[in-house]
N, C-alpha and C positions, 0 to 999 in steps of 0.2 A: 504494500500500500504506500502511496505517496505520503508526504508529511501531513499529519493530521492538521497542523496549524494552517498549512497552505490550503488544504481542501476545505477546512472550516471557513477560512477567509473568502475563498472563491465561492463557496456555497452561499454564505451570507450576502456577499455582494451581488451575486446572480439573482438571488431571491429578492433582495431589496430593489434592484433595478427593474425586475419584472413587475413587482408590486407598484413601483413608482409609475411605470408606464400605464398599468391598469388604473391606478388612482387618478392619473391625469385625464384619462378617457371618461371615467365615471364623473369626475368633477365637471368636465365639459358638458356631459349629458345632463347633469343636475342644473345647469344654467337655464335649461329650457323645459326640464321635466323633473319634478320632485318625487320620483317614484320610490316606493318602499324598497324595491329590489336594489336600487342604486345605493340607498343608505345602508342596507344590509351588506352589500358588497364592500363598501368602505369600512364597515365594522369588521368584516371578514379579513380584510387586509391588515387591520390593526391587530386582530387576534393572531394572525399568522406570525407577526413579529414577536409576539409573546411566546408562541410555540417554538419558534426558531431559537430564541434566547434560552429557554428552558432546555430544549433538546441539545444544543451545543454544550451547555454547561454540564448537563447530566452525562452526556457521552464522555466529556473530559474527566468527570469523576471516575467513571469506569476505567478509563485509560490510566488514570493515576493509580487506582487500586491494582491493576494488572502490572503496570510498569514499575511501581514501587513495592509490589508484592506485599500489600497491606489490606486491612479491612476497611479503613476509612481514608480514602485518598486525599480528601480535602484537608483533613487534620494533619496528615503526613506532609503534604505540600506546605501547609502553614508552618510546621516545625522547621522545614528546610529553609523557608524564607527568613524566619527568625534567626536561625543559625548562620545564615549568610548576611545577616544585618541588612536585609532589604525591607526595612520597616514601612516605607511608603507603599511599596508593592503589596506587602502583607495587608496593610490597612485597606487598600483598594480591593484586593481579593476578598477580604472578609466582607466588605460592604456589598460587593456584587454577589457573593455567595448568599448573604442575607436577603438581598433583593430577589434572587432566584427562589429562595425558600418562601418568601412572601408571595411571589407569583404562583408557586405550586400549592401552598397551604393556607394562605390568607394570614389573618392576624395571629400573633403568637410572639415568642421570644425574639425572633428575627425582626418582626415588625416593630416591636417595642424598642429594640436596639437602634434601628434606623430612625425612628421618630425622635429619639433622644439626641440625635446629631443631624437632623434633617437639613439644617442650614449649611452644613459643610459637605453634603453629598454631591457627587457629580451627576446625579439624576434626581428626578422629582418623585416624591412619595406623597400619597394622599394622607393628610393628617387626620386624626380623629375628628369626626363631625364635618369633614369635607366630602361633598358629593361628586364634584367634578374636578378635573384638571383645567379644562377650558369650557366653561358653561356655553352651551349652544353648539359645540362641536359634535355634529351628528355621527362622526366616525369613532368617537370615544367608546371604548369597551370598559366593562366594570372590572378594573384591576386597581390594586393599591400602589403599584409602581407604574410610572408613565414609561411605556416602551416605545421609543421612536427609533429611527435609523441609527442615531448616535449611540443609543443604549445597546443595540444589537452589535454594532461594530466595536464598542468598548468591551463587550463580553469576549469577542474574538481576540482582541488585543491583549486583554488580561491573560487569557489562556496561552497566547504566544509568549508573553513576558514570563509567566510562571514556568512554562516549559523550558524556556531558555535558561532560567536560573537553575532549574533541576538538572539540566544538561551540564552545568558547570561541575557537578559532582557525580552525575551518572551520564557519561557522554552518549550512550546509545539510547537514552530515553526518547522514545517516539520522535525520531528525526522527521 
């Protein structure tokens, strides 16, 4: 198999470009026709971004478990980042790991952790008692994390950065 990082990046970019093209066509159609189907299609595109983010991160976790020969790949990767003194990457990895957990499971420890530091996050989180990220946006889906193109690509970038750090101590870790 080719590099997971390369394939994940290509997959995310390809999907985002296809969705952007479809979204443009739907928005153009909505200028003259406010159909329910068009609105559902915009929401489907947003939901697909959530699915891609969760999927890429979840697949990375399984690759960590196999590549690091451990039961909890994320925890082992975090230990490696701490041992390498990569504190900024560690913090970012933890934040995105929590965000993916929130997307998968909703409110809980990960959500509470993110709410406590919402102003310093590189993505938006819906705070308690907030109903929308952008009121009136018909494409918005019911998630606690705003998943846009930037978020999807940040997930891929973090995976690449964490993999590169792991390779400094395990050179053959998923080239």
